[in-house]
N, C-alpha and C positions, 0 to 999 in steps of 0.2 A: 573696694574690690568689686570687679565686674562678675556677676553671677549669671550664667546662662540657664534659662528656664526651658528645658527640652520640650515640655508639654506645650508651652506657648509657641515655640518654633514650629512644632508639628501642626498645631491648629492653624497657624499662619500659612504654612505650605498647603494644607488641605483646602483652605478657603480660596487661596490664589489659583490653585490648579483647577478647582471647580469653576471659578470665574473665567479662566482662560479657555476652558473647554466649552463653556456656554457662549463665549464671544467669538470663538474661532469659526471661520467659514468652513474650513476643512479640518478633520482630525489630524494630529501630528503624524508625520510619515514614519513608517517602520524603520528601524535601524537597518542599514544596508546589509548587514550580516544575516538578517532574518526576513528580508524582503523577497517576495515572489511576484511582485507587481509586473504585469505584462508578459509573464511566462505562459507557455502552453503545455498542458499535461494531458497525456493519454492514459486512461485507467481501464484496465480490462477487468472483467468479473464484477461489474458495478451495478448489476441488475436488482439485487435485493435491497429493499429500503432499510433493512437492519443488518447489512453486511459491512465488511471491512472496506470493500471497494467503493461503495457509495459514501461511506463516512469520510474516506480519504478524498474523494472528489469534492464533497461539500466543503471540507476544511481548506483544500487548495483554492477553491473558488472564493471562499470568504477572505482569503489572504491575497486576492488579486489575480489569481491564475485564470486563464481561459481553460476550460476543461472539455475534453472529448471522452465520453463514457461508452464503453462497449460491453455487450452481453449477448447471449445466444438468442434471447427472446424479446418480443416487442415491449415488455414492461420497461425496458431501458429508456424509452421515449417519455414515459411518465416521470422517471427519475430526472431526466434532463429538464423537463418542463418545470418540475418543482424547484430546481436550481435557478432557472431563468426567472421564476417568480421572486426570488431573493435578489435579483439584479446581477446574477452571475452569468457570464458568457458561457453557455453550455450547449453541447449537441450530443444526441444519443445515436449510437450505431449498432446494428445487429450483424453478427458474424459468427461463424463456427471457426474458432481459431485453431482447430485441429486440421483444417484444410488450407493448404498453402494458397490456393487461388482466392479463397475468401479473405485471407489476410492481405493479399495484394490489393483486392478491391477495397477493403477497409482503409488501407493506407492511402489509396488514391482519393477516397472521399474526405478523409481527415485533412490531408494536405491541401485539398481544394478549399476546404472551409476555414482552415487556420494557416497562418504563414509558415509555421514550423512546429516541431515537437521538441520541447526543451526537457521534458520530464516524462519518463515512461515508468508506469507502475504495473508490473505483471502480477495481477492478483487472481486471474482466472485459474480455476482448478477445482478440486473436490469433484462433486457430481454436477452434471449439467442440470439446467432448469427442468424440474419435473422428474428427475431421476435421483434416487436415494444412493448414498454411499454404501458400498457393500463391504463386509468383512468375510474374507474367504481364506481358509487355511491353505498353506502352500500346496499340500497334496491334492487339494480340490481345485486349485487355480487353473482355469482354462487359459489357453494362449490368448484368446480374444479378450478375457478380463484383464490380463497383464497389459496387452496393447492399448486398450481403452484408457486404463489408468495412467500409463506413461504418456499417452497422447494428451490427455486433459491437463496433466500436472507438470509435464516437462516439455513436450513438443510445443505447446502453446507459447511457453516462455521463449523457447528458441526461435520459433517462426516470427513472432512479433519483434523480438529484439533484433533479429537478423535484418529485418526490413526497416526498422526505425534507426538503427545505428548509422547507416551512411549519411543521413541528414545531420546527425549530431557531429559526425566527423567533418562534414563540410563547414559547419559553423564553429567548430573547435570548442564546443561546450555541450554538456548534457548530464543528466542524472538518470540512472537506471536503478530502480528499486524493485527487487523481486521478493514476493511474499512466499516464503517457504513454510516451514513448520518445525517444531521441536521433534516431531515424529520423523525419524529418518536420520537427520544430522546429529541429534543429541540422544534421543531415546527411541524405543521401538515398542510396538504393540502386536500381539498375535493377530493374525488375520489381515495384516496391513503390509505384507511384503512388497507388493507393487507400489503402493503409495509411499512407503518408506524409501524405496529405491528412487522414485521420482523426485521427492523433495530433497534427498541427499544429492541427487544428480543436479538439481537446480543450484544448490550451494556450490558444488564443484564447478559447474559451468560459470557461475558468477565470479568465482575467484580466479579462474583461468582467464576469463575475459578482462578482469580488472588489470591483470598484468600486461595485457595487450594495449589497452586504451587509456591507461592512467596518464601518460605523458601527452595525450591529445586533448586534455581538458574535460574528460568524461570520467565520472565516478560510477562504480557498480557495487551495490551492496545488497544484502539480504536482511529481511526481518523474519524472525522465526517465532510466531505466536504460539502460546500454549492454549489452555482452555479459554475460549472466547464465547460470550453470550450473543450469538447470532441467531437468526431465524431457523437455521438448520441444526442448532444444538439439540442433541437428544437428551432424554431424561437421565440416562446413565452418565453422560458428559456433565450435565448440570450437577449431579450429585458428586462426581469426582472433583469438580472445581471447588466444592465446599471444603475440601481437604488440603487446598494449597495453603502456604504460610500466610497469605493475605486473607484466606477464608472465602474467596469468591472467584468467579470467572472474570476475565478482563472484558472490557467493552470494545466494540468496534471503534469508538472514538479514541480510546487509549492506544489502539494499534495505529490508527490514522495519525495520531500525534507524532509517533516515532517515524513513520513513513515520510510525513511531511517535513520533519526536521532534516532527514537525510537529503531532501530535495533542496534545502536552503544553502546559501553561500557559507553559512556558519559550519556546515558539515563537509566543507571542501577537502579536508584532510582525512576524512573517514572513507576508506577505500578498500574494497575486497574483504569486507567484514560481514559477519552474521550477528545481528543483534537479537538476542533471546529476550522475548517480552512475555514472561509467563508467571510473574509474581513469585519467583524463586521456587517454582514447583519442581523443576528438574534438579535443582540443587538439593532439595529435600529428598527426591527419589534416589539420587546418587548416594546420599548419606545413608539412606535405608538399605 
């Protein structure tokens, strides 16, 4: 009777995989469903070294993407330089994405440096560099506060998408991933009326656009993060994150992993969706 020794087979496989890895000139290619080799991605809001935007740019670059990083301030050039040190084709650009003319100039520079834009990650939002997020009750909300919040969190997404989309339509393919929030589309907080409206608006815009461009080879999706341990996380937010079912805040890298998956061929049938990435915190809050 022939008896199979599973342990022996596993040891054999491990040894042979190690030998193959050591003797191969190049590592094995990624499965086509998960390959981003040769794609170009534009990521907004990538200036913070500890933010979702930069984590996304880094992961895309590590998977073979050329990356164009955008932020309001000059620190974006440091982010791009750090990626180039890793062997990633990366360029940094400064622009105020709330101003249409600056978005036009940004696109002119990016398309001069790169052949096309295959992936757009709209991550810009919250507060601009050097400006804190504000919590203002509705009865104290000035028109200017409302306008600034909508501009930063919704207009930026519209203006950039409106200008990148024609290139995607011309090539018949593209991925648009918009970073929204659970605040607005799923839950709400006092003092965040404008922010909630902007993020809910982003989801609505994404869904409507998905219906227009799906048959043209372009997918549009949203990621809605919960508590995330970025550099801008406040002490109150840090404490709140301890009460999620997982017991901690998410990391920028965990958010980036979901964003990058949506950019892959494997996600080609995910379209017009909002993926909540919050460690089941909203589920817990709804239960309560």
